[in-house]
C-alpha positions as CSV (number, residue, x, y, z in Angstrom):
1,M,-212.3,184.1,-23.5
2,T,-213.6,182.2,-26.2
3,T,-215.1,178.4,-24.2
4,L,-213.2,175.6,-25.6
5,Q,-215.1,173.4,-28.0
6,K,-214.0,170.2,-29.8
7,E,-214.5,170.4,-33.4
8,G,-217.8,168.7,-34.5
9,S,-219.2,169.3,-30.7
10,A,-222.6,170.7,-30.3
11,T,-223.2,174.1,-28.5
12,W,-223.8,175.1,-25.3
13,S,-227.1,175.1,-23.6
14,N,-228.5,178.3,-22.7
15,A,-228.6,177.1,-19.1
16,D,-224.6,176.7,-19.4
17,A,-223.8,179.5,-20.9
18,A,-225.6,181.6,-18.2
19,V,-223.5,179.7,-15.4
20,A,-220.0,180.7,-17.9
21,T,-221.6,184.0,-17.8
22,S,-222.2,184.5,-14.2
23,T,-218.6,183.4,-13.1
24,S,-216.9,186.3,-16.1
25,G,-215.8,189.6,-15.9
26,S,-216.5,192.3,-17.5
27,S,-213.4,191.9,-19.9
28,G,-215.0,188.4,-20.7
29,H,-212.3,186.6,-18.8
30,V,-213.8,184.0,-16.5
31,A,-212.5,185.4,-12.7
32,P,-211.1,182.7,-10.1
33,P,-212.9,180.9,-7.9
34,P,-211.7,181.7,-4.4
35,G,-209.7,179.3,-2.4
36,P,-206.4,176.8,-3.6
37,R,-205.8,176.0,-7.0
38,V,-206.7,172.6,-8.2
39,R,-203.5,170.2,-8.9
40,M,-205.3,167.9,-12.0
41,V,-204.2,165.4,-14.3
42,L,-205.4,165.2,-17.6
43,V,-205.2,163.0,-20.4
44,D,-206.6,163.6,-23.8
45,D,-204.9,162.8,-27.0
46,D,-205.7,165.8,-28.6
47,A,-202.7,167.7,-28.4
48,D,-204.5,171.5,-29.4
49,Y,-207.6,170.5,-27.0
50,R,-205.0,169.6,-24.5
51,E,-202.9,172.9,-24.4
52,A,-206.5,175.3,-24.8
53,A,-208.2,173.5,-22.0
54,S,-204.8,173.6,-19.9
55,A,-205.0,177.3,-20.3
56,E,-208.2,178.3,-19.6
57,L,-208.2,176.0,-16.3
58,S,-205.4,177.5,-15.5
59,E,-207.1,180.5,-15.7
60,L,-209.9,178.9,-13.4
61,A,-207.0,178.3,-10.8
62,F,-206.3,174.7,-12.0
63,D,-202.8,173.7,-12.1
64,V,-203.1,171.1,-14.8
65,V,-200.0,168.6,-15.5
66,A,-201.3,167.0,-19.4
67,F,-200.5,163.9,-21.1
68,A,-201.1,162.3,-24.4
69,T,-201.8,158.5,-23.1
70,G,-202.6,156.4,-19.9
71,E,-198.8,155.1,-19.9
72,E,-197.4,158.7,-19.6
73,M,-200.0,159.2,-16.8
74,L,-199.0,156.0,-15.1
75,E,-195.5,156.9,-15.1
76,Y,-195.8,160.4,-13.7
77,F,-198.0,159.0,-10.3
78,A,-195.1,156.2,-10.6
79,Q,-192.4,158.7,-10.0
80,N,-193.9,159.9,-6.8
81,N,-196.3,162.8,-8.3
82,D,-199.4,163.8,-6.7
83,A,-202.7,165.4,-7.9
84,D,-205.9,166.1,-6.3
85,V,-208.1,164.9,-9.4
86,I,-207.7,162.5,-12.4
87,V,-209.6,163.7,-15.8
88,L,-209.8,161.1,-18.5
89,D,-210.4,161.3,-22.3
90,W,-212.9,158.1,-23.2
91,K,-210.8,157.1,-25.8
92,L,-207.3,156.8,-26.3
93,P,-204.4,155.8,-28.5
94,T,-203.8,152.2,-26.8
95,G,-207.5,151.8,-25.5
96,L,-210.1,153.5,-23.6
97,G,-209.7,155.3,-20.5
98,I,-212.4,153.5,-18.4
99,D,-209.7,150.1,-18.6
100,L,-207.1,152.4,-16.6
101,L,-209.4,152.5,-13.5
102,P,-208.3,149.3,-11.9
103,K,-204.5,150.1,-13.1
104,L,-204.6,153.4,-10.5
105,H,-206.5,151.0,-7.9
106,D,-203.8,148.2,-8.2
107,R,-201.0,151.2,-7.9
108,G,-202.8,152.6,-5.0
109,I,-204.0,155.8,-6.4
110,R,-207.5,156.2,-5.3
111,L,-207.6,160.0,-6.5
112,P,-211.7,161.5,-7.6
113,V,-211.7,160.5,-11.7
114,V,-213.9,162.1,-14.2
115,F,-214.4,161.2,-17.9
116,L,-214.5,164.2,-20.2
117,T,-215.6,163.1,-23.7
118,G,-217.2,163.9,-27.1
119,M,-219.3,160.6,-26.9
120,P,-221.8,161.1,-24.2
121,A,-224.0,158.1,-24.9
122,T,-225.7,157.1,-21.8
123,A,-224.3,153.6,-21.8
124,Y,-220.7,155.0,-21.7
125,E,-221.6,157.1,-18.9
126,S,-223.7,153.8,-17.3
127,A,-220.3,152.1,-17.7
128,A,-217.9,154.5,-16.2
129,L,-220.1,155.2,-12.9
130,D,-220.1,151.4,-12.4
131,R,-216.3,151.4,-12.4
132,G,-215.3,153.5,-10.0
133,A,-215.5,157.4,-11.8
134,L,-217.6,160.4,-10.2
135,D,-218.7,162.1,-12.7
136,F,-219.2,162.2,-17.1
137,V,-219.0,165.1,-18.5
138,D,-219.7,165.9,-22.1
139,K,-217.1,168.2,-23.8
140,A,-219.4,170.5,-25.4
141,R,-220.7,171.6,-21.7
142,G,-216.9,173.8,-21.7
143,V,-214.4,174.4,-19.7
144,P,-216.4,176.4,-17.3
145,I,-219.0,173.8,-16.3
146,L,-215.8,171.0,-16.1
147,A,-214.4,173.0,-13.7
148,K,-217.5,173.5,-11.4
149,R,-218.3,170.1,-11.5
150,L,-214.9,168.9,-10.3
151,R,-214.8,171.8,-7.0
152,L,-218.2,170.3,-6.6
153,I,-216.5,166.5,-6.2
154,L,-213.5,167.8,-4.2
155,D,-215.6,170.0,-1.9
156,S,-217.8,166.7,-0.8
157,H,-214.3,164.7,-0.5
158,R,-212.5,167.6,1.7
159,R,-215.9,167.5,3.9
160,A,-215.8,163.4,3.9
161,R,-212.2,163.8,5.4
162,E,-213.3,166.5,7.7
163,T,-215.8,164.4,9.1
164,P,-215.4,162.3,12.0
165,A,-215.3,158.6,11.6
166,K,-218.6,156.9,11.3
167,T,-219.1,153.9,13.2
168,A,-219.7,150.6,11.3
169,L,-223.3,149.1,10.5
170,A,-224.7,146.2,10.7
171,C,-227.6,144.8,9.0
172,G,-228.3,141.3,8.7
173,K,-224.9,139.7,7.8
174,L,-223.9,142.8,6.4
175,V,-221.2,145.1,7.6
176,L,-220.5,148.6,6.4
177,R,-217.3,150.1,7.6
178,P,-217.9,154.0,6.2
179,D,-214.1,154.7,7.2
180,V,-212.8,152.9,5.1
181,S,-215.4,152.9,2.3
182,R,-215.4,148.5,2.5
183,A,-219.1,146.2,2.9
184,F,-219.1,142.9,4.1
185,W,-221.1,140.0,3.6
186,D,-220.8,137.2,6.3
187,N,-217.3,138.0,7.0
188,R,-216.2,138.5,3.4
189,D,-215.6,141.5,1.5
190,V,-218.0,142.4,-1.2
191,N,-215.3,144.4,-3.1
192,L,-217.8,147.6,-3.7
193,T,-216.6,150.3,-5.7
194,V,-217.1,153.8,-3.5
195,T,-219.8,154.7,-5.5
196,E,-221.4,151.4,-4.8
197,F,-221.0,151.5,-1.9
198,N,-222.4,155.2,-1.1
199,I,-225.2,153.8,-2.6
200,V,-225.0,150.5,-0.5
201,H,-224.9,152.5,2.6
202,L,-227.8,155.0,1.8
203,M,-229.8,152.1,1.8
204,V,-229.1,150.2,4.7
205,S,-229.3,153.5,6.3
206,H,-232.9,153.3,5.3
207,A,-233.4,150.0,6.0
208,G,-237.2,149.0,5.7
209,E,-237.6,152.1,3.9
210,H,-238.2,153.0,-0.2
211,V,-235.7,154.9,-1.3
212,T,-236.0,156.7,-4.5
213,Y,-234.1,156.5,-8.0
214,R,-233.4,160.7,-7.2
215,S,-231.7,159.9,-4.0
216,I,-229.8,157.0,-4.8
217,Y,-228.3,158.9,-7.6
218,D,-228.1,162.2,-5.8
219,C,-225.8,160.0,-3.5
220,V,-223.1,159.3,-5.7
221,H,-223.2,163.3,-7.3
222,H,-224.9,166.1,-5.6
223,A,-228.0,167.4,-5.6
224,G,-230.4,168.3,-8.9
225,F,-227.2,166.7,-11.1
226,V,-228.4,165.7,-14.7
227,A,-227.6,163.0,-16.4
228,G,-228.8,160.7,-19.1
229,N,-231.5,161.7,-21.9
230,G,-234.5,163.7,-20.7
231,D,-235.1,164.7,-16.8
232,E,-235.6,161.1,-15.9
233,G,-232.4,159.7,-17.4
234,Y,-230.7,159.2,-14.4
235,R,-232.8,156.2,-13.8
236,T,-230.8,153.9,-16.2
237,N,-227.8,154.6,-14.3
238,V,-229.3,153.7,-11.2
239,R,-230.4,150.7,-12.5
240,S,-227.4,149.7,-13.9
241,S,-225.3,150.5,-10.7
242,I,-227.9,148.2,-8.7
243,K,-227.3,145.4,-11.0
244,R,-223.7,145.4,-10.4
245,I,-224.0,145.7,-7.0
246,R,-226.5,142.9,-6.4
247,N,-224.2,140.5,-8.6
248,K,-221.5,141.7,-6.5
249,F,-223.3,140.1,-3.6
250,R,-224.8,137.3,-5.6
251,M,-221.4,136.6,-5.8
252,L,-220.9,135.4,-2.7
253,D,-224.2,134.1,-1.6
254,G,-226.4,132.9,-4.3
255,E,-229.3,133.8,-2.5
256,F,-228.6,137.2,-1.5
257,S,-232.6,139.2,-2.1
258,E,-232.1,141.8,0.2
259,I,-232.7,144.6,-2.7
260,E,-236.2,144.9,-3.6
261,N,-236.9,146.9,-6.6
262,F,-240.3,149.1,-6.5
263,P,-241.0,149.8,-10.1
264,A,-241.1,153.7,-10.9
265,F,-239.9,154.4,-7.6
266,G,-236.5,152.9,-6.5
267,Y,-235.2,150.2,-4.4
268,R,-234.9,149.2,-0.9
269,W,-233.0,147.2,1.9
270,R,-235.1,144.3,3.1
271,T,-233.8,143.7,6.5
272,S,-234.5,145.2,9.7
273,P,-233.2,148.5,10.1
274,A,-229.7,149.1,10.6
275,R,-227.4,149.7,14.1
276,P,-224.4,150.2,15.3
277,A,-222.1,147.1,15.0
């Protein structure tokens, strides 16, 4: 099968081609992975791309329901339909895909969201991750890479659900509730996204210690995930996330200064090590 690319997209890297080849049989068709099929909602305004991507994903054990607009997707969920994961195009006919995230949350839809786009600029990726998306995939990487990324995310969520409820962590004025991914500062909800909560939980779990940029980014994605421009591109995304986290704490406490930056290395949560609440 010819791997799908949108017109004008860059060609695959050699590494991506190697991954795709390793999953293909001698006939050239990509072999579906073992395990249950994945229920996926895809929103993309390009009809040709929706059709071709849905067909290729079907061969990779995905059951795809595709829509041209975010409004159609929201109506789908309003009719009590469900899915395992949502994949959004960045730019849609009635606005940006990122603007659908708060609408999903307002409706109680807490599914993993991944952006699939032909606009792979670091600024867009950073904005998507800051708003709670779990991944940002360049369309030029190809559908098999997208499928692998989605399964990594879903496997991570499955393991989290199967892990026994964790004890809350208290650290100074902060209390973290891993069972519901909520952070409370002086008994007030900080309103962190799940991604932001995971970053804070990592730092508080190692309070008083230095946590590297790479460790912070790996807790959001998976170990070795490559983002941004060059080998160190992920640092921009981490800095943006930390800035957003700091601002949320400072909305509750103008004196907040628990997160210390160590240039070229990472960050540290200043308060004494966390203890069971």
